[in-house]
PDB file with SEQRES, HELIX, SHEET and CRYST1 records, atoms N, CA, C and O in Angstrom:
SEQRES   1 A   82  LEU ILE VAL SER PHE ILE PRO ASP ALA ILE TYR ASN ALA          
SEQRES   2 A   82  LEU ALA ILE THR SER ALA PHE LYS GLY SER PRO HIS VAL          
SEQRES   3 A   82  ASP ASN HIS ASP THR THR PHE GLN HIS VAL ILE ALA LEU          
SEQRES   4 A   82  GLY ASP PHE THR GLY GLY TYR LEU CYS CYS GLU SER ASP          
SEQRES   5 A   82  ASP GLY GLY ALA GLN VAL LEU GLU VAL ASP VAL ASN CYS          
SEQRES   6 A   82  LYS PHE ALA ARG ILE ASP GLY ARG ASP VAL HIS TRP VAL          
SEQRES   7 A   82  SER GLY TRP THR                                              
HELIX    1 AA1 ILE A    2  PHE A    5  1                                   4    
SHEET    1 AA1 2 GLN A  34  VAL A  36  0                                        
SHEET    2 AA1 2 ALA A  68  ILE A  70 -1                                        
SHEET    1 AA2 3 VAL A  58  VAL A  61  0                                        
SHEET    2 AA2 3 LEU A  47  GLU A  50 -1                                        
SHEET    3 AA2 3 HIS A  76  VAL A  78 -1                                        
CRYST1    1.000    1.000    1.000  90.00  90.00  90.00 P 1           1          
ATOM      1  N   LEU A   1       0.833  -1.206   0.013  1.00  0.00           N  
ATOM      2  CA  LEU A   1       0.034   0.075   0.027  1.00  0.00           C  
ATOM      3  C   LEU A   1       0.825   1.263   0.013  1.00  0.00           C  
ATOM      4  O   LEU A   1       0.561   2.191  -0.751  1.00  0.00           O  
ATOM      5  N   ILE A   2       1.877   1.289   0.895  1.00  0.00           N  
ATOM      6  CA  ILE A   2       2.732   2.485   0.964  1.00  0.00           C  
ATOM      7  C   ILE A   2       3.381   2.761  -0.355  1.00  0.00           C  
ATOM      8  O   ILE A   2       3.275   3.869  -0.881  1.00  0.00           O  
ATOM      9  N   VAL A   3       4.058   1.767  -0.909  1.00  0.00           N  
ATOM     10  CA  VAL A   3       4.793   1.964  -2.229  1.00  0.00           C  
ATOM     11  C   VAL A   3       3.882   2.382  -3.366  1.00  0.00           C  
ATOM     12  O   VAL A   3       4.295   3.138  -4.245  1.00  0.00           O  
ATOM     13  N   SER A   4       2.668   1.908  -3.362  1.00  0.00           N  
ATOM     14  CA  SER A   4       1.750   2.315  -4.383  1.00  0.00           C  
ATOM     15  C   SER A   4       1.442   3.843  -4.425  1.00  0.00           C  
ATOM     16  O   SER A   4       1.188   4.445  -5.469  1.00  0.00           O  
ATOM     17  N   PHE A   5       1.487   4.386  -3.242  1.00  0.00           N  
ATOM     18  CA  PHE A   5       1.130   5.793  -3.089  1.00  0.00           C  
ATOM     19  C   PHE A   5       2.425   6.676  -2.971  1.00  0.00           C  
ATOM     20  O   PHE A   5       2.471   7.819  -3.427  1.00  0.00           O  
ATOM     21  N   ILE A   6       3.420   6.098  -2.359  1.00  0.00           N  
ATOM     22  CA  ILE A   6       4.695   6.890  -2.164  1.00  0.00           C  
ATOM     23  C   ILE A   6       5.876   5.946  -2.628  1.00  0.00           C  
ATOM     24  O   ILE A   6       6.481   5.216  -1.844  1.00  0.00           O  
ATOM     25  N   PRO A   7       6.136   6.031  -3.947  1.00  0.00           N  
ATOM     26  CA  PRO A   7       7.057   5.050  -4.537  1.00  0.00           C  
ATOM     27  C   PRO A   7       8.543   5.189  -3.911  1.00  0.00           C  
ATOM     28  O   PRO A   7       9.304   4.222  -3.876  1.00  0.00           O  
ATOM     29  N   ASP A   8       8.865   6.351  -3.465  1.00  0.00           N  
ATOM     30  CA  ASP A   8      10.238   6.538  -2.896  1.00  0.00           C  
ATOM     31  C   ASP A   8      10.328   6.317  -1.435  1.00  0.00           C  
ATOM     32  O   ASP A   8      11.379   6.592  -0.857  1.00  0.00           O  
ATOM     33  N   ALA A   9       9.287   5.830  -0.776  1.00  0.00           N  
ATOM     34  CA  ALA A   9       9.253   5.613   0.563  1.00  0.00           C  
ATOM     35  C   ALA A   9      10.299   4.579   1.041  1.00  0.00           C  
ATOM     36  O   ALA A   9      10.427   3.493   0.475  1.00  0.00           O  
ATOM     37  N   ILE A  10      11.036   4.957   2.097  1.00  0.00           N  
ATOM     38  CA  ILE A  10      12.020   4.033   2.670  1.00  0.00           C  
ATOM     39  C   ILE A  10      11.635   3.801   4.066  1.00  0.00           C  
ATOM     40  O   ILE A  10      11.409   4.751   4.816  1.00  0.00           O  
ATOM     41  N   TYR A  11      11.548   2.545   4.460  1.00  0.00           N  
ATOM     42  CA  TYR A  11      11.114   2.169   5.913  1.00  0.00           C  
ATOM     43  C   TYR A  11      11.639   0.874   6.229  1.00  0.00           C  
ATOM     44  O   TYR A  11      11.975   0.091   5.339  1.00  0.00           O  
ATOM     45  N   ASN A  12      11.733   0.594   7.514  1.00  0.00           N  
ATOM     46  CA  ASN A  12      12.200  -0.713   8.039  1.00  0.00           C  
ATOM     47  C   ASN A  12      11.286  -1.241   9.157  1.00  0.00           C  
ATOM     48  O   ASN A  12      11.592  -2.224   9.831  1.00  0.00           O  
ATOM     49  N   ALA A  13      10.177  -0.560   9.319  1.00  0.00           N  
ATOM     50  CA  ALA A  13       9.182  -0.929  10.383  1.00  0.00           C  
ATOM     51  C   ALA A  13       7.779  -0.559   9.950  1.00  0.00           C  
ATOM     52  O   ALA A  13       7.596   0.365   9.158  1.00  0.00           O  
ATOM     53  N   LEU A  14       6.785  -1.273  10.463  1.00  0.00           N  
ATOM     54  CA  LEU A  14       5.384  -0.952  10.201  1.00  0.00           C  
ATOM     55  C   LEU A  14       4.611  -1.052  11.497  1.00  0.00           C  
ATOM     56  O   LEU A  14       4.769  -2.041  12.212  1.00  0.00           O  
ATOM     57  N   ALA A  15       3.775  -0.069  11.841  1.00  0.00           N  
ATOM     58  CA  ALA A  15       2.985  -0.106  13.016  1.00  0.00           C  
ATOM     59  C   ALA A  15       1.545  -0.055  12.567  1.00  0.00           C  
ATOM     60  O   ALA A  15       1.147   0.790  11.765  1.00  0.00           O  
ATOM     61  N   ILE A  16       0.759  -0.997  13.115  1.00  0.00           N  
ATOM     62  CA  ILE A  16      -0.725  -0.996  12.843  1.00  0.00           C  
ATOM     63  C   ILE A  16      -1.383  -0.895  14.199  1.00  0.00           C  
ATOM     64  O   ILE A  16      -1.186  -1.734  15.078  1.00  0.00           O  
ATOM     65  N   THR A  17      -2.145   0.122  14.341  1.00  0.00           N  
ATOM     66  CA  THR A  17      -2.832   0.412  15.634  1.00  0.00           C  
ATOM     67  C   THR A  17      -4.353   0.504  15.414  1.00  0.00           C  
ATOM     68  O   THR A  17      -4.821   0.615  14.280  1.00  0.00           O  
ATOM     69  N   SER A  18      -5.079   0.456  16.473  1.00  0.00           N  
ATOM     70  CA  SER A  18      -6.525   0.577  16.439  1.00  0.00           C  
ATOM     71  C   SER A  18      -6.968   1.560  17.570  1.00  0.00           C  
ATOM     72  O   SER A  18      -6.529   1.422  18.712  1.00  0.00           O  
ATOM     73  N   ALA A  19      -7.784   2.488  17.259  1.00  0.00           N  
ATOM     74  CA  ALA A  19      -8.312   3.457  18.201  1.00  0.00           C  
ATOM     75  C   ALA A  19      -7.190   4.157  18.964  1.00  0.00           C  
ATOM     76  O   ALA A  19      -7.222   4.302  20.186  1.00  0.00           O  
ATOM     77  N   PHE A  20      -6.225   4.571  18.205  1.00  0.00           N  
ATOM     78  CA  PHE A  20      -4.995   5.116  18.779  1.00  0.00           C  
ATOM     79  C   PHE A  20      -5.183   6.505  19.282  1.00  0.00           C  
ATOM     80  O   PHE A  20      -5.706   7.351  18.557  1.00  0.00           O  
ATOM     81  N   LYS A  21      -4.763   6.793  20.545  1.00  0.00           N  
ATOM     82  CA  LYS A  21      -4.699   8.133  21.009  1.00  0.00           C  
ATOM     83  C   LYS A  21      -3.249   8.282  21.523  1.00  0.00           C  
ATOM     84  O   LYS A  21      -2.789   7.486  22.343  1.00  0.00           O  
ATOM     85  N   GLY A  22      -2.558   9.291  21.037  1.00  0.00           N  
ATOM     86  CA  GLY A  22      -1.152   9.399  21.425  1.00  0.00           C  
ATOM     87  C   GLY A  22      -0.824  10.738  22.040  1.00  0.00           C  
ATOM     88  O   GLY A  22      -1.180  11.792  21.512  1.00  0.00           O  
ATOM     89  N   SER A  23      -0.161  10.679  23.130  1.00  0.00           N  
ATOM     90  CA  SER A  23       0.353  11.947  23.719  1.00  0.00           C  
ATOM     91  C   SER A  23       1.652  12.450  23.090  1.00  0.00           C  
ATOM     92  O   SER A  23       2.337  11.667  22.433  1.00  0.00           O  
ATOM     93  N   PRO A  24       2.002  13.655  23.254  1.00  0.00           N  
ATOM     94  CA  PRO A  24       3.227  14.205  22.714  1.00  0.00           C  
ATOM     95  C   PRO A  24       4.410  13.371  23.028  1.00  0.00           C  
ATOM     96  O   PRO A  24       4.637  13.011  24.183  1.00  0.00           O  
ATOM     97  N   HIS A  25       5.215  13.037  21.968  1.00  0.00           N  
ATOM     98  CA  HIS A  25       6.395  12.154  22.185  1.00  0.00           C  
ATOM     99  C   HIS A  25       7.360  12.308  20.999  1.00  0.00           C  
ATOM    100  O   HIS A  25       7.009  12.915  19.988  1.00  0.00           O  
ATOM    101  N   VAL A  26       8.506  11.787  21.119  1.00  0.00           N  
ATOM    102  CA  VAL A  26       9.436  11.683  19.979  1.00  0.00           C  
ATOM    103  C   VAL A  26       9.788  10.246  19.820  1.00  0.00           C  
ATOM    104  O   VAL A  26       9.820   9.494  20.794  1.00  0.00           O  
ATOM    105  N   ASP A  27      10.055   9.848  18.601  1.00  0.00           N  
ATOM    106  CA  ASP A  27      10.496   8.458  18.343  1.00  0.00           C  
ATOM    107  C   ASP A  27      11.957   8.395  18.027  1.00  0.00           C  
ATOM    108  O   ASP A  27      12.373   8.436  16.869  1.00  0.00           O  
ATOM    109  N   ASN A  28      12.757   8.292  19.119  1.00  0.00           N  
ATOM    110  CA  ASN A  28      14.192   8.337  19.127  1.00  0.00           C  
ATOM    111  C   ASN A  28      14.853   7.277  18.171  1.00  0.00           C  
ATOM    112  O   ASN A  28      15.936   7.511  17.636  1.00  0.00           O  
ATOM    113  N   HIS A  29      14.216   6.189  17.988  1.00  0.00           N  
ATOM    114  CA  HIS A  29      14.786   5.108  17.197  1.00  0.00           C  
ATOM    115  C   HIS A  29      14.568   5.280  15.681  1.00  0.00           C  
ATOM    116  O   HIS A  29      15.144   4.550  14.874  1.00  0.00           O  
ATOM    117  N   ASP A  30      13.739   6.245  15.318  1.00  0.00           N  
ATOM    118  CA  ASP A  30      13.497   6.543  13.889  1.00  0.00           C  
ATOM    119  C   ASP A  30      14.778   6.885  13.203  1.00  0.00           C  
ATOM    120  O   ASP A  30      15.599   7.598  13.779  1.00  0.00           O  
ATOM    121  N   THR A  31      15.001   6.404  11.968  1.00  0.00           N  
ATOM    122  CA  THR A  31      16.160   6.891  11.238  1.00  0.00           C  
ATOM    123  C   THR A  31      15.763   7.608  10.011  1.00  0.00           C  
ATOM    124  O   THR A  31      16.653   8.073   9.299  1.00  0.00           O  
ATOM    125  N   THR A  32      14.525   7.748   9.688  1.00  0.00           N  
ATOM    126  CA  THR A  32      14.089   8.482   8.552  1.00  0.00           C  
ATOM    127  C   THR A  32      12.581   8.863   8.801  1.00  0.00           C  
ATOM    128  O   THR A  32      12.081   8.686   9.912  1.00  0.00           O  
ATOM    129  N   PHE A  33      11.890   9.371   7.783  1.00  0.00           N  
ATOM    130  CA  PHE A  33      10.555   9.862   7.962  1.00  0.00           C  
ATOM    131  C   PHE A  33       9.592   8.721   8.227  1.00  0.00           C  
ATOM    132  O   PHE A  33       9.839   7.568   7.875  1.00  0.00           O  
ATOM    133  N   GLN A  34       8.540   9.066   8.828  1.00  0.00           N  
ATOM    134  CA  GLN A  34       7.298   8.211   9.022  1.00  0.00           C  
ATOM    135  C   GLN A  34       6.241   8.534   7.891  1.00  0.00           C  
ATOM    136  O   GLN A  34       6.061   9.695   7.524  1.00  0.00           O  
ATOM    137  N   HIS A  35       5.591   7.529   7.386  1.00  0.00           N  
ATOM    138  CA  HIS A  35       4.475   7.719   6.511  1.00  0.00           C  
ATOM    139  C   HIS A  35       3.253   7.241   7.192  1.00  0.00           C  
ATOM    140  O   HIS A  35       3.145   6.072   7.563  1.00  0.00           O  
ATOM    141  N   VAL A  36       2.320   8.144   7.362  1.00  0.00           N  
ATOM    142  CA  VAL A  36       1.166   7.869   8.246  1.00  0.00           C  
ATOM    143  C   VAL A  36      -0.120   7.930   7.459  1.00  0.00           C  
ATOM    144  O   VAL A  36      -0.261   8.810   6.610  1.00  0.00           O  
ATOM    145  N   ILE A  37      -1.058   7.046   7.694  1.00  0.00           N  
ATOM    146  CA  ILE A  37      -2.408   7.063   7.188  1.00  0.00           C  
ATOM    147  C   ILE A  37      -3.378   6.602   8.280  1.00  0.00           C  
ATOM    148  O   ILE A  37      -3.083   5.657   9.012  1.00  0.00           O  
ATOM    149  N   ALA A  38      -4.518   7.255   8.390  1.00  0.00           N  
ATOM    150  CA  ALA A  38      -5.503   6.774   9.352  1.00  0.00           C  
ATOM    151  C   ALA A  38      -6.756   6.319   8.579  1.00  0.00           C  
ATOM    152  O   ALA A  38      -7.240   7.074   7.736  1.00  0.00           O  
ATOM    153  N   LEU A  39      -7.292   5.127   8.830  1.00  0.00           N  
ATOM    154  CA  LEU A  39      -8.405   4.623   8.152  1.00  0.00           C  
ATOM    155  C   LEU A  39      -9.575   4.311   9.123  1.00  0.00           C  
ATOM    156  O   LEU A  39      -9.392   3.701  10.176  1.00  0.00           O  
ATOM    157  N   GLY A  40     -10.750   4.749   8.727  1.00  0.00           N  
ATOM    158  CA  GLY A  40     -11.910   4.467   9.502  1.00  0.00           C  
ATOM    159  C   GLY A  40     -12.917   5.623   9.437  1.00  0.00           C  
ATOM    160  O   GLY A  40     -12.694   6.595   8.714  1.00  0.00           O  
ATOM    161  N   ASP A  41     -14.033   5.524  10.193  1.00  0.00           N  
ATOM    162  CA  ASP A  41     -15.136   6.519  10.135  1.00  0.00           C  
ATOM    163  C   ASP A  41     -15.029   7.217  11.466  1.00  0.00           C  
ATOM    164  O   ASP A  41     -15.586   6.736  12.454  1.00  0.00           O  
ATOM    165  N   PHE A  42     -14.326   8.347  11.530  1.00  0.00           N  
ATOM    166  CA  PHE A  42     -14.164   9.204  12.720  1.00  0.00           C  
ATOM    167  C   PHE A  42     -14.041  10.660  12.358  1.00  0.00           C  
ATOM    168  O   PHE A  42     -13.892  11.015  11.188  1.00  0.00           O  
ATOM    169  N   THR A  43     -14.105  11.498  13.364  1.00  0.00           N  
ATOM    170  CA  THR A  43     -13.944  12.945  13.234  1.00  0.00           C  
ATOM    171  C   THR A  43     -12.841  13.342  14.133  1.00  0.00           C  
ATOM    172  O   THR A  43     -12.794  12.857  15.264  1.00  0.00           O  
ATOM    173  N   GLY A  44     -11.911  14.218  13.709  1.00  0.00           N  
ATOM    174  CA  GLY A  44     -10.807  14.708  14.507  1.00  0.00           C  
ATOM    175  C   GLY A  44      -9.594  13.755  14.242  1.00  0.00           C  
ATOM    176  O   GLY A  44      -9.335  13.334  13.115  1.00  0.00           O  
ATOM    177  N   GLY A  45      -8.906  13.459  15.303  1.00  0.00           N  
ATOM    178  CA  GLY A  45      -7.780  12.552  15.147  1.00  0.00           C  
ATOM    179  C   GLY A  45      -6.655  13.024  14.273  1.00  0.00           C  
ATOM    180  O   GLY A  45      -6.045  12.252  13.533  1.00  0.00           O  
ATOM    181  N   TYR A  46      -6.382  14.347  14.373  1.00  0.00           N  
ATOM    182  CA  TYR A  46      -5.362  14.941  13.531  1.00  0.00           C  
ATOM    183  C   TYR A  46      -3.957  14.521  14.103  1.00  0.00           C  
ATOM    184  O   TYR A  46      -3.721  14.407  15.306  1.00  0.00           O  
ATOM    185  N   LEU A  47      -3.081  14.312  13.114  1.00  0.00           N  
ATOM    186  CA  LEU A  47      -1.635  14.146  13.473  1.00  0.00           C  
ATOM    187  C   LEU A  47      -1.063  15.542  13.734  1.00  0.00           C  
ATOM    188  O   LEU A  47      -1.002  16.365  12.821  1.00  0.00           O  
ATOM    189  N   CYS A  48      -0.648  15.812  14.966  1.00  0.00           N  
ATOM    190  CA  CYS A  48      -0.187  17.111  15.385  1.00  0.00           C  
ATOM    191  C   CYS A  48       1.346  17.084  15.448  1.00  0.00           C  
ATOM    192  O   CYS A  48       1.907  16.123  15.975  1.00  0.00           O  
ATOM    193  N   CYS A  49       2.038  18.102  14.929  1.00  0.00           N  
ATOM    194  CA  CYS A  49       3.470  18.108  14.911  1.00  0.00           C  
ATOM    195  C   CYS A  49       3.969  19.435  15.259  1.00  0.00           C  
ATOM    196  O   CYS A  49       3.453  20.421  14.733  1.00  0.00           O  
ATOM    197  N   GLU A  50       4.903  19.550  16.078  1.00  0.00           N  
ATOM    198  CA  GLU A  50       5.564  20.792  16.376  1.00  0.00           C  
ATOM    199  C   GLU A  50       6.411  21.241  15.201  1.00  0.00           C  
ATOM    200  O   GLU A  50       7.310  20.513  14.780  1.00  0.00           O  
ATOM    201  N   SER A  51       6.139  22.453  14.648  1.00  0.00           N  
ATOM    202  CA  SER A  51       6.857  22.890  13.448  1.00  0.00           C  
ATOM    203  C   SER A  51       8.170  23.596  13.780  1.00  0.00           C  
ATOM    204  O   SER A  51       8.921  23.946  12.870  1.00  0.00           O  
ATOM    205  N   ASP A  52       8.459  23.810  15.050  1.00  0.00           N  
ATOM    206  CA  ASP A  52       9.733  24.477  15.391  1.00  0.00           C  
ATOM    207  C   ASP A  52      10.163  24.006  16.819  1.00  0.00           C  
ATOM    208  O   ASP A  52       9.392  23.360  17.528  1.00  0.00           O  
ATOM    209  N   ASP A  53      11.309  24.322  17.176  1.00  0.00           N  
ATOM    210  CA  ASP A  53      11.810  24.077  18.519  1.00  0.00           C  
ATOM    211  C   ASP A  53      10.963  24.873  19.585  1.00  0.00           C  
ATOM    212  O   ASP A  53      10.734  26.077  19.465  1.00  0.00           O  
ATOM    213  N   GLY A  54      10.540  24.140  20.586  1.00  0.00           N  
ATOM    214  CA  GLY A  54       9.824  24.869  21.675  1.00  0.00           C  
ATOM    215  C   GLY A  54       8.363  24.814  21.484  1.00  0.00           C  
ATOM    216  O   GLY A  54       7.646  25.241  22.389  1.00  0.00           O  
ATOM    217  N   GLY A  55       7.805  24.300  20.327  1.00  0.00           N  
ATOM    218  CA  GLY A  55       6.469  24.115  20.174  1.00  0.00           C  
ATOM    219  C   GLY A  55       5.556  25.387  20.089  1.00  0.00           C  
ATOM    220  O   GLY A  55       4.375  25.387  20.435  1.00  0.00           O  
ATOM    221  N   ALA A  56       6.206  26.429  19.608  1.00  0.00           N  
ATOM    222  CA  ALA A  56       5.462  27.701  19.443  1.00  0.00           C  
ATOM    223  C   ALA A  56       4.426  27.652  18.362  1.00  0.00           C  
ATOM    224  O   ALA A  56       3.433  28.379  18.375  1.00  0.00           O  
ATOM    225  N   GLN A  57       4.701  26.725  17.372  1.00  0.00           N  
ATOM    226  CA  GLN A  57       3.689  26.568  16.318  1.00  0.00           C  
ATOM    227  C   GLN A  57       3.443  24.992  16.137  1.00  0.00           C  
ATOM    228  O   GLN A  57       4.378  24.197  16.049  1.00  0.00           O  
ATOM    229  N   VAL A  58       2.117  24.628  16.092  1.00  0.00           N  
ATOM    230  CA  VAL A  58       1.761  23.245  15.913  1.00  0.00           C  
ATOM    231  C   VAL A  58       0.975  23.116  14.587  1.00  0.00           C  
ATOM    232  O   VAL A  58       0.048  23.880  14.318  1.00  0.00           O  
ATOM    233  N   LEU A  59       1.361  22.170  13.811  1.00  0.00           N  
ATOM    234  CA  LEU A  59       0.544  21.863  12.605  1.00  0.00           C  
ATOM    235  C   LEU A  59      -0.367  20.666  12.870  1.00  0.00           C  
ATOM    236  O   LEU A  59       0.048  19.642  13.412  1.00  0.00           O  
ATOM    237  N   GLU A  60      -1.608  20.836  12.471  1.00  0.00           N  
ATOM    238  CA  GLU A  60      -2.587  19.749  12.560  1.00  0.00           C  
ATOM    239  C   GLU A  60      -2.719  19.163  11.138  1.00  0.00           C  
ATOM    240  O   GLU A  60      -3.077  19.894  10.215  1.00  0.00           O  
ATOM    241  N   VAL A  61      -2.435  17.849  10.944  1.00  0.00           N  
ATOM    242  CA  VAL A  61      -2.440  17.336   9.595  1.00  0.00           C  
ATOM    243  C   VAL A  61      -3.587  16.283   9.633  1.00  0.00           C  
ATOM    244  O   VAL A  61      -3.640  15.436  10.525  1.00  0.00           O  
ATOM    245  N   ASP A  62      -4.480  16.368   8.653  1.00  0.00           N  
ATOM    246  CA  ASP A  62      -5.623  15.482   8.426  1.00  0.00           C  
ATOM    247  C   ASP A  62      -5.062  14.248   7.657  1.00  0.00           C  
ATOM    248  O   ASP A  62      -4.731  14.348   6.475  1.00  0.00           O  
ATOM    249  N   VAL A  63      -4.967  13.136   8.322  1.00  0.00           N  
ATOM    250  CA  VAL A  63      -4.504  11.889   7.716  1.00  0.00           C  
ATOM    251  C   VAL A  63      -5.561  10.879   7.603  1.00  0.00           C  
ATOM    252  O   VAL A  63      -5.306   9.688   7.426  1.00  0.00           O  
ATOM    253  N   ASN A  64      -6.817  11.383   7.711  1.00  0.00           N  
ATOM    254  CA  ASN A  64      -7.984  10.389   7.477  1.00  0.00           C  
ATOM    255  C   ASN A  64      -8.028   9.995   6.009  1.00  0.00           C  
ATOM    256  O   ASN A  64      -8.376  10.833   5.176  1.00  0.00           O  
ATOM    257  N   CYS A  65      -7.705   8.802   5.665  1.00  0.00           N  
ATOM    258  CA  CYS A  65      -7.649   8.293   4.229  1.00  0.00           C  
ATOM    259  C   CYS A  65      -6.636   9.040   3.434  1.00  0.00           C  
ATOM    260  O   CYS A  65      -6.729   9.051   2.207  1.00  0.00           O  
ATOM    261  N   LYS A  66      -5.651   9.679   4.063  1.00  0.00           N  
ATOM    262  CA  LYS A  66      -4.611  10.416   3.260  1.00  0.00           C  
ATOM    263  C   LYS A  66      -3.279  10.076   3.861  1.00  0.00           C  
ATOM    264  O   LYS A  66      -3.207   9.936   5.082  1.00  0.00           O  
ATOM    265  N   PHE A  67      -2.230   9.934   3.111  1.00  0.00           N  
ATOM    266  CA  PHE A  67      -0.867   9.731   3.543  1.00  0.00           C  
ATOM    267  C   PHE A  67      -0.301  11.089   3.975  1.00  0.00           C  
ATOM    268  O   PHE A  67      -0.616  12.105   3.356  1.00  0.00           O  
ATOM    269  N   ALA A  68       0.523  11.125   5.019  1.00  0.00           N  
ATOM    270  CA  ALA A  68       1.389  12.272   5.355  1.00  0.00           C  
ATOM    271  C   ALA A  68       2.749  11.690   5.706  1.00  0.00           C  
ATOM    272  O   ALA A  68       2.908  10.519   6.052  1.00  0.00           O  
ATOM    273  N   ARG A  69       3.717  12.591   5.592  1.00  0.00           N  
ATOM    274  CA  ARG A  69       5.113  12.194   5.941  1.00  0.00           C  
ATOM    275  C   ARG A  69       5.571  13.217   6.980  1.00  0.00           C  
ATOM    276  O   ARG A  69       5.518  14.429   6.770  1.00  0.00           O  
ATOM    277  N   ILE A  70       6.043  12.645   8.161  1.00  0.00           N  
ATOM    278  CA  ILE A  70       6.569  13.439   9.210  1.00  0.00           C  
ATOM    279  C   ILE A  70       7.789  12.918   9.662  1.00  0.00           C  
ATOM    280  O   ILE A  70       8.063  11.746   9.403  1.00  0.00           O  
ATOM    281  N   ASP A  71       8.655  13.710  10.378  1.00  0.00           N  
ATOM    282  CA  ASP A  71       9.857  13.234  11.031  1.00  0.00           C  
ATOM    283  C   ASP A  71       9.500  12.940  12.531  1.00  0.00           C  
ATOM    284  O   ASP A  71       9.329  13.838  13.356  1.00  0.00           O  
ATOM    285  N   GLY A  72       9.408  11.684  12.790  1.00  0.00           N  
ATOM    286  CA  GLY A  72       9.062  11.202  14.146  1.00  0.00           C  
ATOM    287  C   GLY A  72       9.976  11.579  15.243  1.00  0.00           C  
ATOM    288  O   GLY A  72       9.660  11.447  16.426  1.00  0.00           O  
ATOM    289  N   ARG A  73      11.200  12.085  14.815  1.00  0.00           N  
ATOM    290  CA  ARG A  73      12.186  12.563  15.798  1.00  0.00           C  
ATOM    291  C   ARG A  73      11.788  13.924  16.381  1.00  0.00           C  
ATOM    292  O   ARG A  73      12.346  14.358  17.388  1.00  0.00           O  
ATOM    293  N   ASP A  74      10.857  14.567  15.768  1.00  0.00           N  
ATOM    294  CA  ASP A  74      10.272  15.805  16.244  1.00  0.00           C  
ATOM    295  C   ASP A  74       8.973  15.486  17.108  1.00  0.00           C  
ATOM    296  O   ASP A  74       8.340  14.446  16.927  1.00  0.00           O  
ATOM    297  N   VAL A  75       8.628  16.394  18.016  1.00  0.00           N  
ATOM    298  CA  VAL A  75       7.460  16.037  18.883  1.00  0.00           C  
ATOM    299  C   VAL A  75       6.252  15.986  18.024  1.00  0.00           C  
ATOM    300  O   VAL A  75       6.023  16.845  17.173  1.00  0.00           O  
ATOM    301  N   HIS A  76       5.470  14.950  18.259  1.00  0.00           N  
ATOM    302  CA  HIS A  76       4.208  14.784  17.588  1.00  0.00           C  
ATOM    303  C   HIS A  76       3.196  13.938  18.394  1.00  0.00           C  
ATOM    304  O   HIS A  76       3.620  13.220  19.299  1.00  0.00           O  
ATOM    305  N   TRP A  77       1.885  13.990  18.108  1.00  0.00           N  
ATOM    306  CA  TRP A  77       0.878  13.226  18.799  1.00  0.00           C  
ATOM    307  C   TRP A  77      -0.377  13.217  17.870  1.00  0.00           C  
ATOM    308  O   TRP A  77      -0.416  13.792  16.783  1.00  0.00           O  
ATOM    309  N   VAL A  78      -1.406  12.493  18.426  1.00  0.00           N  
ATOM    310  CA  VAL A  78      -2.650  12.405  17.765  1.00  0.00           C  
ATOM    311  C   VAL A  78      -3.676  13.083  18.631  1.00  0.00           C  
ATOM    312  O   VAL A  78      -3.795  12.788  19.820  1.00  0.00           O  
ATOM    313  N   SER A  79      -4.448  14.028  18.011  1.00  0.00           N  
ATOM    314  CA  SER A  79      -5.445  14.823  18.765  1.00  0.00           C  
ATOM    315  C   SER A  79      -6.678  13.838  19.020  1.00  0.00           C  
ATOM    316  O   SER A  79      -6.768  12.764  18.425  1.00  0.00           O  
ATOM    317  N   GLY A  80      -7.561  14.256  19.889  1.00  0.00           N  
ATOM    318  CA  GLY A  80      -8.699  13.455  20.218  1.00  0.00           C  
ATOM    319  C   GLY A  80      -9.644  13.244  18.949  1.00  0.00           C  
ATOM    320  O   GLY A  80      -9.597  14.005  17.983  1.00  0.00           O  
ATOM    321  N   TRP A  81     -10.427  12.248  19.021  1.00  0.00           N  
ATOM    322  CA  TRP A  81     -11.293  11.959  17.893  1.00  0.00           C  
ATOM    323  C   TRP A  81     -12.552  11.339  18.459  1.00  0.00           C  
ATOM    324  O   TRP A  81     -12.603  10.879  19.599  1.00  0.00           O  
ATOM    325  N   THR A  82     -13.589  11.348  17.589  1.00  0.00           N  
ATOM    326  CA  THR A  82     -14.853  10.719  17.924  1.00  0.00           C  
ATOM    327  C   THR A  82     -15.395   9.951  16.763  1.00  0.00           C  
ATOM    328  O   THR A  82     -16.465   9.350  16.866  1.00  0.00           O  
TER     329      THR A  82                                                      
END                                                                             
């Protein structure tokens, strides 16, 4: 699935979760970008990423049935959803 949408994606791990709610964190073991997609019937659940040091600006990315690429070594989390 990933390669059909992102042919140049490089990855060495895959995480599949259900009803995921994530608090702000960094993924220190990442060596490259994460490619993220959320599937299901829900509202909210944005992938939130700090866009600079200190978290002065937060980007909310809609990943519902859409791929996004983030650097998991930066602070990120999933907002609440219903």
